[in-house]
VMD Tcl script that draws the C-alpha trace (Angstrom):
set ca {
  {-194.65 313.27 -112.96}
  {-192.86 316.45 -114.00}
  {-189.76 317.18 -116.05}
  {-186.18 316.04 -115.42}
  {-182.98 318.04 -115.75}
  {-180.48 317.07 -118.44}
  {-177.67 319.04 -116.76}
  {-174.81 316.67 -115.85}
  {-174.06 316.39 -112.08}
  {-170.48 316.27 -110.82}
  {-169.70 313.94 -107.86}
  {-166.41 313.28 -106.10}
  {-165.68 310.45 -103.67}
  {-162.76 310.27 -101.23}
  {-161.79 306.99 -99.54}
  {-159.22 306.61 -96.74}
  {-157.94 303.19 -95.69}
  {-155.15 301.86 -93.51}
  {-153.59 298.44 -93.55}
  {-151.88 296.53 -90.77}
  {-149.49 293.63 -91.01}
  {-150.83 290.18 -90.32}
  {-148.20 289.65 -87.63}
  {-149.30 292.74 -85.74}
  {-152.96 291.75 -85.96}
  {-152.21 288.28 -84.69}
  {-150.10 289.66 -81.85}
  {-152.94 291.93 -80.75}
  {-155.27 288.94 -80.68}
  {-152.88 287.03 -78.46}
  {-151.86 289.86 -76.16}
  {-153.15 289.49 -72.63}
  {-153.54 292.46 -70.38}
  {-153.60 291.68 -66.69}
  {-156.31 293.80 -65.16}
  {-155.65 294.41 -61.47}
  {-158.43 292.85 -59.46}
  {-159.03 292.85 -55.77}
  {-160.15 289.44 -54.55}
  {-161.68 289.52 -51.10}
  {-161.00 286.41 -49.04}
  {-163.74 284.78 -47.02}
  {-163.37 284.42 -43.23}
  {-162.60 280.70 -43.67}
  {-159.91 281.45 -46.23}
  {-158.33 284.05 -43.97}
  {-158.35 281.63 -41.02}
  {-156.82 278.89 -43.17}
  {-154.04 281.22 -44.30}
  {-153.43 282.30 -40.71}
  {-153.00 278.68 -39.62}
  {-150.46 277.99 -42.34}
  {-148.61 281.24 -41.71}
  {-148.24 280.64 -37.98}
  {-147.61 276.88 -37.93}
  {-145.60 276.06 -41.07}
  {-141.92 275.27 -40.56}
  {-139.12 273.98 -42.77}
  {-137.01 270.97 -41.94}
  {-133.21 270.82 -42.48}
  {-133.82 268.53 -45.49}
  {-135.89 271.29 -47.11}
  {-139.33 269.73 -46.68}
  {-142.14 271.79 -45.16}
  {-144.03 270.65 -42.06}
  {-147.60 271.86 -41.55}
  {-150.64 271.55 -39.30}
  {-153.90 270.41 -40.86}
  {-156.22 273.46 -41.09}
  {-159.04 272.18 -38.89}
  {-162.21 274.24 -38.48}
  {-162.94 273.11 -34.94}
  {-159.80 271.96 -33.19}
  {-159.94 269.12 -32.29}
  {-162.16 268.03 -35.21}
  {-165.61 266.52 -34.75}
  {-165.34 262.93 -35.99}
  {-166.93 259.60 -35.22}
  {-165.77 256.05 -35.86}
  {-164.12 255.57 -39.26}
  {-162.27 252.26 -38.85}
  {-165.25 250.01 -39.63}
  {-165.98 251.76 -42.93}
  {-162.29 251.74 -43.88}
  {-162.19 247.98 -43.20}
  {-165.28 247.39 -45.34}
  {-163.80 249.39 -48.21}
  {-160.56 247.42 -47.87}
  {-162.43 244.11 -48.20}
  {-164.08 245.42 -51.38}
  {-160.68 246.45 -52.71}
  {-159.20 243.01 -51.97}
  {-161.99 241.32 -53.93}
  {-161.21 243.55 -56.89}
  {-157.47 242.90 -56.67}
  {-158.03 239.13 -56.51}
  {-159.48 239.28 -60.02}
  {-156.30 240.87 -61.42}
  {-152.95 239.56 -60.13}
  {-151.11 242.20 -62.15}
  {-153.12 245.02 -60.56}
  {-152.63 243.50 -57.12}
  {-148.84 243.42 -57.60}
  {-148.85 247.06 -58.72}
  {-150.95 248.08 -55.72}
  {-148.73 246.21 -53.27}
  {-145.61 247.73 -54.80}
  {-147.11 251.22 -54.51}
  {-147.79 250.63 -50.82}
  {-144.25 249.32 -50.28}
  {-142.92 252.41 -52.01}
  {-144.82 254.58 -49.52}
  {-142.99 252.76 -46.72}
  {-139.55 252.89 -48.38}
  {-139.73 256.64 -48.94}
  {-140.95 257.34 -45.42}
  {-144.24 258.78 -46.66}
  {-146.07 256.16 -44.61}
  {-145.21 254.17 -41.49}
  {-146.78 251.43 -39.42}
  {-148.82 252.55 -36.42}
  {-147.95 251.32 -32.94}
  {-150.78 248.86 -32.07}
  {-150.99 250.30 -28.55}
  {-152.00 253.68 -29.98}
  {-154.73 252.58 -32.37}
  {-157.58 252.98 -29.87}
  {-156.08 255.52 -27.49}
  {-155.94 258.48 -29.90}
  {-158.52 260.44 -31.84}
  {-158.00 259.40 -35.44}
  {-159.46 259.06 -38.92}
  {-158.99 256.05 -41.20}
  {-158.99 257.05 -44.87}
  {-160.42 254.53 -47.36}
  {-158.36 254.04 -50.51}
  {-158.82 252.49 -53.94}
  {-157.04 251.94 -57.25}
  {-157.70 254.23 -60.21}
  {-156.63 252.85 -63.58}
  {-155.59 255.13 -66.44}
  {-154.65 252.91 -69.41}
  {-153.94 255.95 -71.61}
  {-151.27 257.33 -69.24}
  {-147.68 257.00 -70.45}
  {-146.25 257.21 -66.93}
  {-148.48 256.00 -64.09}
  {-151.24 253.69 -65.28}
  {-152.35 252.86 -61.73}
  {-152.45 255.22 -58.80}
  {-153.84 255.04 -55.29}
  {-156.60 257.51 -54.44}
  {-157.51 258.31 -50.83}
  {-161.11 259.19 -50.00}
  {-161.02 261.75 -47.18}
  {-164.67 262.61 -47.93}
  {-165.87 259.28 -46.52}
  {-168.31 259.96 -43.67}
  {-167.70 258.68 -40.15}
  {-170.38 257.44 -37.75}
  {-171.03 261.09 -36.82}
  {-171.95 261.92 -40.42}
  {-168.85 264.07 -40.87}
  {-165.68 263.31 -42.82}
  {-162.12 264.55 -42.52}
  {-162.69 266.99 -45.38}
  {-165.78 268.33 -43.60}
  {-163.50 269.40 -40.75}
  {-160.86 271.12 -42.89}
  {-160.82 274.74 -44.00}
  {-160.48 275.62 -47.68}
  {-157.82 278.19 -48.44}
  {-157.87 280.75 -51.28}
  {-157.21 279.61 -54.85}
  {-153.52 280.05 -55.62}
  {-153.28 278.94 -59.25}
  {-154.30 281.06 -62.22}
  {-157.28 280.27 -64.41}
  {-156.57 277.65 -67.08}
  {-157.56 279.84 -70.09}
  {-154.98 282.44 -69.05}
  {-152.28 279.78 -68.79}
  {-153.16 278.30 -72.18}
  {-153.16 281.69 -73.92}
  {-149.77 282.63 -72.47}
  {-148.48 279.25 -73.57}
  {-149.15 280.26 -77.20}
  {-147.27 283.57 -76.98}
  {-143.84 281.96 -77.27}
  {-142.21 279.88 -79.98}
  {-140.54 277.58 -77.45}
  {-141.80 276.65 -74.00}
  {-140.55 274.35 -71.27}
  {-142.68 272.25 -68.96}
  {-141.61 270.40 -65.85}
  {-143.05 268.32 -63.06}
  {-142.15 267.73 -59.43}
  {-142.08 264.05 -58.56}
  {-144.49 263.21 -55.74}
  {-144.98 266.93 -55.12}
  {-147.77 266.77 -52.54}
  {-146.07 263.95 -50.66}
  {-143.09 266.19 -49.94}
  {-145.13 268.11 -47.34}
  {-144.89 266.65 -43.84}
  {-147.83 266.71 -41.42}
  {-147.02 267.48 -37.80}
  {-147.03 264.57 -35.34}
  {-150.23 265.56 -33.44}
  {-152.24 265.54 -36.68}
  {-150.85 262.34 -38.24}
  {-153.47 260.08 -36.59}
  {-156.05 261.78 -38.83}
  {-154.36 260.29 -41.90}
  {-154.36 256.60 -41.07}
  {-155.25 253.76 -43.41}
  {-155.77 250.00 -43.27}
  {-153.94 247.57 -45.52}
}
mol new
graphics top color blue
foreach p $ca { graphics top sphere $p radius 0.5 }
foreach p [lrange $ca 0 end-1] q [lrange $ca 1 end] { graphics top cylinder $p $q radius 0.2 }
display resetview
């Protein structure tokens, strides 16, 4: 195996280290850098934005009035009244089983009338205009601290032509930010404020020529 040397060997070691405060490390983890991105809109999104840009107006009361962004104008729809009537009968059977729910539903409909967000249709116009009857139903949320019952309108219900109101509407570009970005920014501050706009989507008025496409039976 051979001989070994008994001469002592000198060795030196140098170590360099840096430390960073916990606060700084945490801040770096939470920092969000907005990277500029170019999002290309689809032809449908561009057409939808053009419709809103050229037809939207503002009333003296401050509410906006808009056209519905139809793909073909006028839209291709068949008969929708029969299906809306059938769905209404199903709803009435459900409400008969719960007087409390029925009272809440009736009050919600009366509130639509009181606020001017809904009005009765002239009977002479029901069959003389192109229209769409939207089925509606009650959605119960027992865990909600504010609105335990709300009315949901089903504009995806097919007509006799096989097409619904939603099938005839353009989809515009996404305007809101992604939820993870919102949540992360929420944690950057010690104190935050949140707010809500009451009946936000009902503050937008649809122009008179397009109102027949938002009818309902009750």
